[in-house]
CHARMM internal coordinates of N, CA and C (Angstrom, degrees):
IC EDIT
DIST 1 N 1 CA 1.4610
DIST 1 CA 1 C 1.5216
ANGL 1 N 1 CA 1 C 107.86
DIST 1 C 2 N 1.3294
ANGL 1 CA 1 C 2 N 116.56
DIHE 1 N 1 CA 1 C 2 N 143.56
DIST 2 N 2 CA 1.4496
ANGL 1 C 2 N 2 CA 122.91
DIHE 1 CA 1 C 2 N 2 CA -179.07
DIST 2 CA 2 C 1.5183
ANGL 2 N 2 CA 2 C 109.93
DIHE 1 C 2 N 2 CA 2 C -114.90
DIST 2 C 3 N 1.3332
ANGL 2 CA 2 C 3 N 116.47
DIHE 2 N 2 CA 2 C 3 N 145.34
DIST 3 N 3 CA 1.4545
ANGL 2 C 3 N 3 CA 120.72
DIHE 2 CA 2 C 3 N 3 CA -179.19
DIST 3 CA 3 C 1.5230
ANGL 3 N 3 CA 3 C 109.16
DIHE 2 C 3 N 3 CA 3 C -153.60
DIST 3 C 4 N 1.3301
ANGL 3 CA 3 C 4 N 116.96
DIHE 3 N 3 CA 3 C 4 N 151.43
DIST 4 N 4 CA 1.4605
ANGL 3 C 4 N 4 CA 121.99
DIHE 3 CA 3 C 4 N 4 CA 174.57
DIST 4 CA 4 C 1.5178
ANGL 4 N 4 CA 4 C 109.03
DIHE 3 C 4 N 4 CA 4 C -101.68
DIST 4 C 5 N 1.3250
ANGL 4 CA 4 C 5 N 116.60
DIHE 4 N 4 CA 4 C 5 N 143.55
DIST 5 N 5 CA 1.4520
ANGL 4 C 5 N 5 CA 120.96
DIHE 4 CA 4 C 5 N 5 CA 177.07
DIST 5 CA 5 C 1.5167
ANGL 5 N 5 CA 5 C 108.77
DIHE 4 C 5 N 5 CA 5 C -149.40
DIST 5 C 6 N 1.3098
ANGL 5 CA 5 C 6 N 117.69
DIHE 5 N 5 CA 5 C 6 N 156.12
DIST 6 N 6 CA 1.4585
ANGL 5 C 6 N 6 CA 122.06
DIHE 5 CA 5 C 6 N 6 CA 177.65
DIST 6 CA 6 C 1.5198
ANGL 6 N 6 CA 6 C 108.98
DIHE 5 C 6 N 6 CA 6 C -96.96
DIST 6 C 7 N 1.3335
ANGL 6 CA 6 C 7 N 115.02
DIHE 6 N 6 CA 6 C 7 N 145.51
DIST 7 N 7 CA 1.4576
ANGL 6 C 7 N 7 CA 120.25
DIHE 6 CA 6 C 7 N 7 CA 175.52
DIST 7 CA 7 C 1.5192
ANGL 7 N 7 CA 7 C 108.57
DIHE 6 C 7 N 7 CA 7 C -80.64
DIST 7 C 8 N 1.3259
ANGL 7 CA 7 C 8 N 115.56
DIHE 7 N 7 CA 7 C 8 N 149.10
DIST 8 N 8 CA 1.4558
ANGL 7 C 8 N 8 CA 121.24
DIHE 7 CA 7 C 8 N 8 CA -176.94
DIST 8 CA 8 C 1.5148
ANGL 8 N 8 CA 8 C 109.39
DIHE 7 C 8 N 8 CA 8 C -139.91
DIST 8 C 9 N 1.3303
ANGL 8 CA 8 C 9 N 117.37
DIHE 8 N 8 CA 8 C 9 N 138.20
DIST 9 N 9 CA 1.4512
ANGL 8 C 9 N 9 CA 121.48
DIHE 8 CA 8 C 9 N 9 CA 179.45
DIST 9 CA 9 C 1.5251
ANGL 9 N 9 CA 9 C 109.54
DIHE 8 C 9 N 9 CA 9 C -83.16
DIST 9 C 10 N 1.3311
ANGL 9 CA 9 C 10 N 115.61
DIHE 9 N 9 CA 9 C 10 N 128.74
DIST 10 N 10 CA 1.4607
ANGL 9 C 10 N 10 CA 122.02
DIHE 9 CA 9 C 10 N 10 CA 177.42
DIST 10 CA 10 C 1.5211
ANGL 10 N 10 CA 10 C 106.46
DIHE 9 C 10 N 10 CA 10 C -132.43
DIST 10 C 11 N 1.3274
ANGL 10 CA 10 C 11 N 116.42
DIHE 10 N 10 CA 10 C 11 N 106.65
DIST 11 N 11 CA 1.4602
ANGL 10 C 11 N 11 CA 119.94
DIHE 10 CA 10 C 11 N 11 CA -175.52
DIST 11 CA 11 C 1.5194
ANGL 11 N 11 CA 11 C 109.74
DIHE 10 C 11 N 11 CA 11 C 63.92
DIST 11 C 12 N 1.3282
ANGL 11 CA 11 C 12 N 116.92
DIHE 11 N 11 CA 11 C 12 N -126.76
DIST 12 N 12 CA 1.4572
ANGL 11 C 12 N 12 CA 121.14
DIHE 11 CA 11 C 12 N 12 CA 178.68
DIST 12 CA 12 C 1.5117
ANGL 12 N 12 CA 12 C 112.67
DIHE 11 C 12 N 12 CA 12 C -95.50
DIST 12 C 13 N 1.3265
ANGL 12 CA 12 C 13 N 117.85
DIHE 12 N 12 CA 12 C 13 N 6.41
DIST 13 N 13 CA 1.4592
ANGL 12 C 13 N 13 CA 122.00
DIHE 12 CA 12 C 13 N 13 CA -177.28
DIST 13 CA 13 C 1.5257
ANGL 13 N 13 CA 13 C 111.20
DIHE 12 C 13 N 13 CA 13 C -113.67
DIST 13 C 14 N 1.3090
ANGL 13 CA 13 C 14 N 114.67
DIHE 13 N 13 CA 13 C 14 N 168.78
DIST 14 N 14 CA 1.4631
ANGL 13 C 14 N 14 CA 121.37
DIHE 13 CA 13 C 14 N 14 CA 173.62
DIST 14 CA 14 C 1.5211
ANGL 14 N 14 CA 14 C 106.66
DIHE 13 C 14 N 14 CA 14 C -118.85
DIST 14 C 15 N 1.3277
ANGL 14 CA 14 C 15 N 116.42
DIHE 14 N 14 CA 14 C 15 N 130.02
DIST 15 N 15 CA 1.4580
ANGL 14 C 15 N 15 CA 121.47
DIHE 14 CA 14 C 15 N 15 CA -175.42
DIST 15 CA 15 C 1.5286
ANGL 15 N 15 CA 15 C 111.07
DIHE 14 C 15 N 15 CA 15 C -114.83
DIST 15 C 16 N 1.3255
ANGL 15 CA 15 C 16 N 116.00
DIHE 15 N 15 CA 15 C 16 N 148.20
DIST 16 N 16 CA 1.4571
ANGL 15 C 16 N 16 CA 122.84
DIHE 15 CA 15 C 16 N 16 CA 172.58
DIST 16 CA 16 C 1.5200
ANGL 16 N 16 CA 16 C 106.78
DIHE 15 C 16 N 16 CA 16 C -118.08
DIST 16 C 17 N 1.3197
ANGL 16 CA 16 C 17 N 116.81
DIHE 16 N 16 CA 16 C 17 N 124.28
DIST 17 N 17 CA 1.4695
ANGL 16 C 17 N 17 CA 121.73
DIHE 16 CA 16 C 17 N 17 CA -178.84
DIST 17 CA 17 C 1.5227
ANGL 17 N 17 CA 17 C 109.04
DIHE 16 C 17 N 17 CA 17 C -83.06
DIST 17 C 18 N 1.3140
ANGL 17 CA 17 C 18 N 116.29
DIHE 17 N 17 CA 17 C 18 N 137.38
DIST 18 N 18 CA 1.4679
ANGL 17 C 18 N 18 CA 121.47
DIHE 17 CA 17 C 18 N 18 CA 175.24
DIST 18 CA 18 C 1.5286
ANGL 18 N 18 CA 18 C 106.99
DIHE 17 C 18 N 18 CA 18 C -100.84
DIST 18 C 19 N 1.3401
ANGL 18 CA 18 C 19 N 117.16
DIHE 18 N 18 CA 18 C 19 N 118.63
DIST 19 N 19 CA 1.4621
ANGL 18 C 19 N 19 CA 120.38
DIHE 18 CA 18 C 19 N 19 CA -177.68
DIST 19 CA 19 C 1.5409
ANGL 19 N 19 CA 19 C 112.66
DIHE 18 C 19 N 19 CA 19 C -59.18
DIST 19 C 20 N 1.3200
ANGL 19 CA 19 C 20 N 115.68
DIHE 19 N 19 CA 19 C 20 N 148.93
DIST 20 N 20 CA 1.4680
ANGL 19 C 20 N 20 CA 122.89
DIHE 19 CA 19 C 20 N 20 CA -178.89
DIST 20 CA 20 C 1.5305
ANGL 20 N 20 CA 20 C 111.56
DIHE 19 C 20 N 20 CA 20 C -55.02
DIST 20 C 21 N 1.3355
ANGL 20 CA 20 C 21 N 116.78
DIHE 20 N 20 CA 20 C 21 N -39.04
DIST 21 N 21 CA 1.4664
ANGL 20 C 21 N 21 CA 120.75
DIHE 20 CA 20 C 21 N 21 CA -179.16
DIST 21 CA 21 C 1.5275
ANGL 21 N 21 CA 21 C 111.24
DIHE 20 C 21 N 21 CA 21 C -61.17
DIST 21 C 22 N 1.3421
ANGL 21 CA 21 C 22 N 116.56
DIHE 21 N 21 CA 21 C 22 N -39.10
DIST 22 N 22 CA 1.4638
ANGL 21 C 22 N 22 CA 121.20
DIHE 21 CA 21 C 22 N 22 CA 179.07
DIST 22 CA 22 C 1.5270
ANGL 22 N 22 CA 22 C 109.82
DIHE 21 C 22 N 22 CA 22 C -69.12
DIST 22 C 23 N 1.3241
ANGL 22 CA 22 C 23 N 116.81
DIHE 22 N 22 CA 22 C 23 N -42.86
DIST 23 N 23 CA 1.4700
ANGL 22 C 23 N 23 CA 120.71
DIHE 22 CA 22 C 23 N 23 CA 178.33
DIST 23 CA 23 C 1.5213
ANGL 23 N 23 CA 23 C 110.95
DIHE 22 C 23 N 23 CA 23 C -57.95
DIST 23 C 24 N 1.3284
ANGL 23 CA 23 C 24 N 116.35
DIHE 23 N 23 CA 23 C 24 N -45.86
DIST 24 N 24 CA 1.4637
ANGL 23 C 24 N 24 CA 120.57
DIHE 23 CA 23 C 24 N 24 CA -179.82
DIST 24 CA 24 C 1.5285
ANGL 24 N 24 CA 24 C 111.83
DIHE 23 C 24 N 24 CA 24 C -67.50
DIST 24 C 25 N 1.3306
ANGL 24 CA 24 C 25 N 117.09
DIHE 24 N 24 CA 24 C 25 N -44.50
DIST 25 N 25 CA 1.4633
ANGL 24 C 25 N 25 CA 121.66
DIHE 24 CA 24 C 25 N 25 CA -178.07
DIST 25 CA 25 C 1.5324
ANGL 25 N 25 CA 25 C 111.27
DIHE 24 C 25 N 25 CA 25 C -61.82
DIST 25 C 26 N 1.3334
ANGL 25 CA 25 C 26 N 116.00
DIHE 25 N 25 CA 25 C 26 N -40.63
DIST 26 N 26 CA 1.4749
ANGL 25 C 26 N 26 CA 121.31
DIHE 25 CA 25 C 26 N 26 CA -178.54
DIST 26 CA 26 C 1.5282
ANGL 26 N 26 CA 26 C 112.92
DIHE 25 C 26 N 26 CA 26 C -92.26
DIST 26 C 27 N 1.3274
ANGL 26 CA 26 C 27 N 117.88
DIHE 26 N 26 CA 26 C 27 N 0.26
DIST 27 N 27 CA 1.4719
ANGL 26 C 27 N 27 CA 123.47
DIHE 26 CA 26 C 27 N 27 CA -177.62
DIST 27 CA 27 C 1.5233
ANGL 27 N 27 CA 27 C 111.64
DIHE 26 C 27 N 27 CA 27 C 53.81
DIST 27 C 28 N 1.3272
ANGL 27 CA 27 C 28 N 115.60
DIHE 27 N 27 CA 27 C 28 N 48.55
DIST 28 N 28 CA 1.4712
ANGL 27 C 28 N 28 CA 121.49
DIHE 27 CA 27 C 28 N 28 CA -179.96
DIST 28 CA 28 C 1.5198
ANGL 28 N 28 CA 28 C 110.19
DIHE 27 C 28 N 28 CA 28 C -94.11
DIST 28 C 29 N 1.3368
ANGL 28 CA 28 C 29 N 115.02
DIHE 28 N 28 CA 28 C 29 N 148.99
DIST 29 N 29 CA 1.4611
ANGL 28 C 29 N 29 CA 121.53
DIHE 28 CA 28 C 29 N 29 CA -179.50
DIST 29 CA 29 C 1.5217
ANGL 29 N 29 CA 29 C 109.32
DIHE 28 C 29 N 29 CA 29 C -136.12
DIST 29 C 30 N 1.3502
ANGL 29 CA 29 C 30 N 117.62
DIHE 29 N 29 CA 29 C 30 N 152.23
DIST 30 N 30 CA 1.4686
ANGL 29 C 30 N 30 CA 120.39
DIHE 29 CA 29 C 30 N 30 CA 178.18
DIST 30 CA 30 C 1.5295
ANGL 30 N 30 CA 30 C 111.01
DIHE 29 C 30 N 30 CA 30 C -54.12
DIST 30 C 31 N 1.3331
ANGL 30 CA 30 C 31 N 115.79
DIHE 30 N 30 CA 30 C 31 N 139.19
DIST 31 N 31 CA 1.4586
ANGL 30 C 31 N 31 CA 120.80
DIHE 30 CA 30 C 31 N 31 CA 179.05
DIST 31 CA 31 C 1.5224
ANGL 31 N 31 CA 31 C 113.71
DIHE 30 C 31 N 31 CA 31 C 95.83
DIST 31 C 32 N 1.3359
ANGL 31 CA 31 C 32 N 117.88
DIHE 31 N 31 CA 31 C 32 N -16.10
DIST 32 N 32 CA 1.4596
ANGL 31 C 32 N 32 CA 120.72
DIHE 31 CA 31 C 32 N 32 CA 178.85
DIST 32 CA 32 C 1.5276
ANGL 32 N 32 CA 32 C 110.00
DIHE 31 C 32 N 32 CA 32 C -76.12
DIST 32 C 33 N 1.3137
ANGL 32 CA 32 C 33 N 116.00
DIHE 32 N 32 CA 32 C 33 N 152.49
DIST 33 N 33 CA 1.4605
ANGL 32 C 33 N 33 CA 121.96
DIHE 32 CA 32 C 33 N 33 CA 176.96
DIST 33 CA 33 C 1.5219
ANGL 33 N 33 CA 33 C 108.59
DIHE 32 C 33 N 33 CA 33 C -95.00
DIST 33 C 34 N 1.3457
ANGL 33 CA 33 C 34 N 116.29
DIHE 33 N 33 CA 33 C 34 N 132.30
DIST 34 N 34 CA 1.4502
ANGL 33 C 34 N 34 CA 121.43
DIHE 33 CA 33 C 34 N 34 CA -179.59
DIST 34 CA 34 C 1.5310
ANGL 34 N 34 CA 34 C 109.36
DIHE 33 C 34 N 34 CA 34 C -129.74
DIST 34 C 35 N 1.3134
ANGL 34 CA 34 C 35 N 116.03
DIHE 34 N 34 CA 34 C 35 N 157.06
DIST 35 N 35 CA 1.4482
ANGL 34 C 35 N 35 CA 122.04
DIHE 34 CA 34 C 35 N 35 CA 175.17
DIST 35 CA 35 C 1.5231
ANGL 35 N 35 CA 35 C 107.17
DIHE 34 C 35 N 35 CA 35 C -102.26
DIST 35 C 36 N 1.3400
ANGL 35 CA 35 C 36 N 116.72
DIHE 35 N 35 CA 35 C 36 N 130.04
DIST 36 N 36 CA 1.4551
ANGL 35 C 36 N 36 CA 121.22
DIHE 35 CA 35 C 36 N 36 CA -177.57
DIST 36 CA 36 C 1.5199
ANGL 36 N 36 CA 36 C 109.41
DIHE 35 C 36 N 36 CA 36 C -118.05
DIST 36 C 37 N 1.3383
ANGL 36 CA 36 C 37 N 116.49
DIHE 36 N 36 CA 36 C 37 N 130.00
DIST 37 N 37 CA 1.4606
ANGL 36 C 37 N 37 CA 121.99
DIHE 36 CA 36 C 37 N 37 CA 173.49
DIST 37 CA 37 C 1.5198
ANGL 37 N 37 CA 37 C 106.97
DIHE 36 C 37 N 37 CA 37 C -100.98
DIST 37 C 38 N 1.3295
ANGL 37 CA 37 C 38 N 116.98
DIHE 37 N 37 CA 37 C 38 N 124.49
DIST 38 N 38 CA 1.4597
ANGL 37 C 38 N 38 CA 121.24
DIHE 37 CA 37 C 38 N 38 CA -175.40
DIST 38 CA 38 C 1.5229
ANGL 38 N 38 CA 38 C 109.94
DIHE 37 C 38 N 38 CA 38 C -105.92
DIST 38 C 39 N 1.3256
ANGL 38 CA 38 C 39 N 115.89
DIHE 38 N 38 CA 38 C 39 N 129.74
DIST 39 N 39 CA 1.4637
ANGL 38 C 39 N 39 CA 123.21
DIHE 38 CA 38 C 39 N 39 CA 174.99
DIST 39 CA 39 C 1.5129
ANGL 39 N 39 CA 39 C 107.27
DIHE 38 C 39 N 39 CA 39 C -135.55
DIST 39 C 40 N 1.3398
ANGL 39 CA 39 C 40 N 116.48
DIHE 39 N 39 CA 39 C 40 N 124.65
DIST 40 N 40 CA 1.4602
ANGL 39 C 40 N 40 CA 120.08
DIHE 39 CA 39 C 40 N 40 CA 178.79
DIST 40 CA 40 C 1.5239
ANGL 40 N 40 CA 40 C 108.52
DIHE 39 C 40 N 40 CA 40 C -74.14
DIST 40 C 41 N 1.3262
ANGL 40 CA 40 C 41 N 116.38
DIHE 40 N 40 CA 40 C 41 N 131.94
DIST 41 N 41 CA 1.4605
ANGL 40 C 41 N 41 CA 122.47
DIHE 40 CA 40 C 41 N 41 CA -179.02
DIST 41 CA 41 C 1.5165
ANGL 41 N 41 CA 41 C 108.42
DIHE 40 C 41 N 41 CA 41 C -106.39
DIST 41 C 42 N 1.3136
ANGL 41 CA 41 C 42 N 115.28
DIHE 41 N 41 CA 41 C 42 N 128.62
DIST 42 N 42 CA 1.4642
ANGL 41 C 42 N 42 CA 119.78
DIHE 41 CA 41 C 42 N 42 CA 176.11
DIST 42 CA 42 C 1.5192
ANGL 42 N 42 CA 42 C 107.76
DIHE 41 C 42 N 42 CA 42 C -95.76
DIST 42 C 43 N 1.3255
ANGL 42 CA 42 C 43 N 115.56
DIHE 42 N 42 CA 42 C 43 N 113.30
DIST 43 N 43 CA 1.4594
ANGL 42 C 43 N 43 CA 120.66
DIHE 42 CA 42 C 43 N 43 CA 179.53
DIST 43 CA 43 C 1.5191
ANGL 43 N 43 CA 43 C 107.36
DIHE 42 C 43 N 43 CA 43 C -104.30
DIST 43 C 44 N 1.3045
ANGL 43 CA 43 C 44 N 116.27
DIHE 43 N 43 CA 43 C 44 N 122.68
DIST 44 N 44 CA 1.4573
ANGL 43 C 44 N 44 CA 122.01
DIHE 43 CA 43 C 44 N 44 CA -178.29
DIST 44 CA 44 C 1.5229
ANGL 44 N 44 CA 44 C 109.43
DIHE 43 C 44 N 44 CA 44 C -111.18
DIST 44 C 45 N 1.3102
ANGL 44 CA 44 C 45 N 115.75
DIHE 44 N 44 CA 44 C 45 N 141.00
DIST 45 N 45 CA 1.4625
ANGL 44 C 45 N 45 CA 120.55
DIHE 44 CA 44 C 45 N 45 CA 175.92
DIST 45 CA 45 C 1.5175
ANGL 45 N 45 CA 45 C 111.48
DIHE 44 C 45 N 45 CA 45 C -90.23
DIST 45 C 46 N 1.3436
ANGL 45 CA 45 C 46 N 116.30
DIHE 45 N 45 CA 45 C 46 N 2.12
DIST 46 N 46 CA 1.4613
ANGL 45 C 46 N 46 CA 120.74
DIHE 45 CA 45 C 46 N 46 CA -177.54
DIST 46 CA 46 C 1.5230
ANGL 46 N 46 CA 46 C 110.04
DIHE 45 C 46 N 46 CA 46 C -59.79
DIST 46 C 47 N 1.3175
ANGL 46 CA 46 C 47 N 116.23
DIHE 46 N 46 CA 46 C 47 N 124.94
DIST 47 N 47 CA 1.4557
ANGL 46 C 47 N 47 CA 121.40
DIHE 46 CA 46 C 47 N 47 CA 177.76
DIST 47 CA 47 C 1.5121
ANGL 47 N 47 CA 47 C 114.64
DIHE 46 C 47 N 47 CA 47 C 87.51
DIST 47 C 48 N 1.3343
ANGL 47 CA 47 C 48 N 117.83
DIHE 47 N 47 CA 47 C 48 N -2.26
DIST 48 N 48 CA 1.4618
ANGL 47 C 48 N 48 CA 119.19
DIHE 47 CA 47 C 48 N 48 CA -176.71
DIST 48 CA 48 C 1.5346
ANGL 48 N 48 CA 48 C 112.43
DIHE 47 C 48 N 48 CA 48 C -71.38
DIST 48 C 49 N 1.3300
ANGL 48 CA 48 C 49 N 117.17
DIHE 48 N 48 CA 48 C 49 N -22.95
DIST 49 N 49 CA 1.4636
ANGL 48 C 49 N 49 CA 120.47
DIHE 48 CA 48 C 49 N 49 CA 179.39
DIST 49 CA 49 C 1.5239
ANGL 49 N 49 CA 49 C 111.11
DIHE 48 C 49 N 49 CA 49 C -109.71
DIST 49 C 50 N 1.3173
ANGL 49 CA 49 C 50 N 116.29
DIHE 49 N 49 CA 49 C 50 N 27.70
DIST 50 N 50 CA 1.4538
ANGL 49 C 50 N 50 CA 122.10
DIHE 49 CA 49 C 50 N 50 CA -177.63
DIST 50 CA 50 C 1.5306
ANGL 50 N 50 CA 50 C 110.14
DIHE 49 C 50 N 50 CA 50 C -57.92
DIST 50 C 51 N 1.3244
ANGL 50 CA 50 C 51 N 114.96
DIHE 50 N 50 CA 50 C 51 N 132.86
DIST 51 N 51 CA 1.4575
ANGL 50 C 51 N 51 CA 120.12
DIHE 50 CA 50 C 51 N 51 CA 178.62
DIST 51 CA 51 C 1.5128
ANGL 51 N 51 CA 51 C 114.05
DIHE 50 C 51 N 51 CA 51 C 89.71
DIST 51 C 52 N 1.3247
ANGL 51 CA 51 C 52 N 117.49
DIHE 51 N 51 CA 51 C 52 N -8.77
DIST 52 N 52 CA 1.4652
ANGL 51 C 52 N 52 CA 120.27
DIHE 51 CA 51 C 52 N 52 CA 179.30
DIST 52 CA 52 C 1.5187
ANGL 52 N 52 CA 52 C 109.05
DIHE 51 C 52 N 52 CA 52 C -82.90
DIST 52 C 53 N 1.3314
ANGL 52 CA 52 C 53 N 116.79
DIHE 52 N 52 CA 52 C 53 N 130.44
DIST 53 N 53 CA 1.4635
ANGL 52 C 53 N 53 CA 119.89
DIHE 52 CA 52 C 53 N 53 CA -179.22
DIST 53 CA 53 C 1.5240
ANGL 53 N 53 CA 53 C 110.50
DIHE 52 C 53 N 53 CA 53 C -76.75
DIST 53 C 54 N 1.3312
ANGL 53 CA 53 C 54 N 115.60
DIHE 53 N 53 CA 53 C 54 N 162.50
DIST 54 N 54 CA 1.4594
ANGL 53 C 54 N 54 CA 121.49
DIHE 53 CA 53 C 54 N 54 CA 179.31
DIST 54 CA 54 C 1.5260
ANGL 54 N 54 CA 54 C 110.42
DIHE 53 C 54 N 54 CA 54 C -67.44
DIST 54 C 55 N 1.3266
ANGL 54 CA 54 C 55 N 116.40
DIHE 54 N 54 CA 54 C 55 N 149.64
DIST 55 N 55 CA 1.4613
ANGL 54 C 55 N 55 CA 121.76
DIHE 54 CA 54 C 55 N 55 CA 178.36
DIST 55 CA 55 C 1.5174
ANGL 55 N 55 CA 55 C 108.04
DIHE 54 C 55 N 55 CA 55 C -85.29
DIST 55 C 56 N 1.3333
ANGL 55 CA 55 C 56 N 116.65
DIHE 55 N 55 CA 55 C 56 N 131.38
DIST 56 N 56 CA 1.4623
ANGL 55 C 56 N 56 CA 122.18
DIHE 55 CA 55 C 56 N 56 CA 179.17
DIST 56 CA 56 C 1.5283
ANGL 56 N 56 CA 56 C 109.40
DIHE 55 C 56 N 56 CA 56 C -105.35
DIST 56 C 57 N 1.3269
ANGL 56 CA 56 C 57 N 116.45
DIHE 56 N 56 CA 56 C 57 N 168.82
DIST 57 N 57 CA 1.4693
ANGL 56 C 57 N 57 CA 121.35
DIHE 56 CA 56 C 57 N 57 CA 176.89
DIST 57 CA 57 C 1.5263
ANGL 57 N 57 CA 57 C 110.13
DIHE 56 C 57 N 57 CA 57 C -59.45
DIST 57 C 58 N 1.3356
ANGL 57 CA 57 C 58 N 117.12
DIHE 57 N 57 CA 57 C 58 N -37.86
DIST 58 N 58 CA 1.4642
ANGL 57 C 58 N 58 CA 120.96
DIHE 57 CA 57 C 58 N 58 CA 179.60
DIST 58 CA 58 C 1.5249
ANGL 58 N 58 CA 58 C 110.50
DIHE 57 C 58 N 58 CA 58 C -63.12
DIST 58 C 59 N 1.3470
ANGL 58 CA 58 C 59 N 116.72
DIHE 58 N 58 CA 58 C 59 N -38.78
DIST 59 N 59 CA 1.4665
ANGL 58 C 59 N 59 CA 120.72
DIHE 58 CA 58 C 59 N 59 CA 179.11
DIST 59 CA 59 C 1.5237
ANGL 59 N 59 CA 59 C 110.98
DIHE 58 C 59 N 59 CA 59 C -64.79
DIST 59 C 60 N 1.3425
ANGL 59 CA 59 C 60 N 116.79
DIHE 59 N 59 CA 59 C 60 N -38.10
DIST 60 N 60 CA 1.4608
ANGL 59 C 60 N 60 CA 121.00
DIHE 59 CA 59 C 60 N 60 CA -177.93
DIST 60 CA 60 C 1.5270
ANGL 60 N 60 CA 60 C 111.82
DIHE 59 C 60 N 60 CA 60 C -61.77
DIST 60 C 61 N 1.3510
ANGL 60 CA 60 C 61 N 116.07
DIHE 60 N 60 CA 60 C 61 N -36.80
DIST 61 N 61 CA 1.4605
ANGL 60 C 61 N 61 CA 120.49
DIHE 60 CA 60 C 61 N 61 CA -176.24
DIST 61 CA 61 C 1.5275
ANGL 61 N 61 CA 61 C 113.17
DIHE 60 C 61 N 61 CA 61 C -99.31
DIST 61 C 62 N 1.3184
ANGL 61 CA 61 C 62 N 117.16
DIHE 61 N 61 CA 61 C 62 N -0.17
DIST 62 N 62 CA 1.4605
ANGL 61 C 62 N 62 CA 121.46
DIHE 61 CA 61 C 62 N 62 CA -178.33
DIST 62 CA 62 C 1.5339
ANGL 62 N 62 CA 62 C 109.80
DIHE 61 C 62 N 62 CA 62 C -58.98
DIST 62 C 63 N 1.2899
ANGL 62 CA 62 C 63 N 117.09
DIHE 62 N 62 CA 62 C 63 N 130.77
DIST 63 N 63 CA 1.4602
ANGL 62 C 63 N 63 CA 120.64
DIHE 62 CA 62 C 63 N 63 CA 178.88
DIST 63 CA 63 C 1.5185
ANGL 63 N 63 CA 63 C 112.78
DIHE 62 C 63 N 63 CA 63 C 93.44
DIST 63 C 64 N 1.3274
ANGL 63 CA 63 C 64 N 117.45
DIHE 63 N 63 CA 63 C 64 N -28.07
DIST 64 N 64 CA 1.4628
ANGL 63 C 64 N 64 CA 120.47
DIHE 63 CA 63 C 64 N 64 CA -179.15
DIST 64 CA 64 C 1.5102
ANGL 64 N 64 CA 64 C 111.12
DIHE 63 C 64 N 64 CA 64 C -75.86
DIST 64 C 65 N 1.3238
ANGL 64 CA 64 C 65 N 117.67
DIHE 64 N 64 CA 64 C 65 N -40.49
DIST 65 N 65 CA 1.4562
ANGL 64 C 65 N 65 CA 120.90
DIHE 64 CA 64 C 65 N 65 CA -178.65
DIST 65 CA 65 C 1.5175
ANGL 65 N 65 CA 65 C 111.48
DIHE 64 C 65 N 65 CA 65 C -69.55
DIST 65 C 66 N 1.3278
ANGL 65 CA 65 C 66 N 116.96
DIHE 65 N 65 CA 65 C 66 N -36.63
DIST 66 N 66 CA 1.4617
ANGL 65 C 66 N 66 CA 121.09
DIHE 65 CA 65 C 66 N 66 CA -179.89
DIST 66 CA 66 C 1.5320
ANGL 66 N 66 CA 66 C 111.54
DIHE 65 C 66 N 66 CA 66 C -60.68
DIST 66 C 67 N 1.3395
ANGL 66 CA 66 C 67 N 117.39
DIHE 66 N 66 CA 66 C 67 N -31.83
DIST 67 N 67 CA 1.4624
ANGL 66 C 67 N 67 CA 121.29
DIHE 66 CA 66 C 67 N 67 CA -179.45
DIST 67 CA 67 C 1.5245
ANGL 67 N 67 CA 67 C 110.64
DIHE 66 C 67 N 67 CA 67 C -63.22
DIST 67 C 68 N 1.3314
ANGL 67 CA 67 C 68 N 117.26
DIHE 67 N 67 CA 67 C 68 N -37.81
DIST 68 N 68 CA 1.4612
ANGL 67 C 68 N 68 CA 121.68
DIHE 67 CA 67 C 68 N 68 CA -177.27
DIST 68 CA 68 C 1.5270
ANGL 68 N 68 CA 68 C 112.40
DIHE 67 C 68 N 68 CA 68 C -79.91
DIST 68 C 69 N 1.3301
ANGL 68 CA 68 C 69 N 117.80
DIHE 68 N 68 CA 68 C 69 N -22.69
DIST 69 N 69 CA 1.4558
ANGL 68 C 69 N 69 CA 121.25
DIHE 68 CA 68 C 69 N 69 CA -178.35
DIST 69 CA 69 C 1.5127
ANGL 69 N 69 CA 69 C 112.18
DIHE 68 C 69 N 69 CA 69 C -77.06
DIST 69 C 70 N 1.2910
ANGL 69 CA 69 C 70 N 118.60
DIHE 69 N 69 CA 69 C 70 N -21.05
DIST 70 N 70 CA 1.4806
ANGL 69 C 70 N 70 CA 122.04
DIHE 69 CA 69 C 70 N 70 CA -176.15
DIST 70 CA 70 C 1.4923
ANGL 70 N 70 CA 70 C 112.69
DIHE 69 C 70 N 70 CA 70 C -74.83
END
COOR INIT
IC SEED 1 N 1 CA 1 C
IC BUILD
C-alpha cells in the first residue's frame, strides 16, 4: 500500500507518521520493524486556481462599505 505523509520535527529527529488506514491494512503494530522506501514528492500549486478571476480593489472592499451604509 502507498501513502503520502509530511515529515515533522520531533526533538532532534524527523518523524514520518504512518496513517491508521495503512497500519490496519498491513496489520502493523508499535514496536515492529518495517522497511520504508522514501521518494520525495514535488507538489505544485500550478493550475489549482484555474478559472479564478483576478482580485480587484472593489472586490477587496466588497461588503465592508454596505455595513456602514445601514
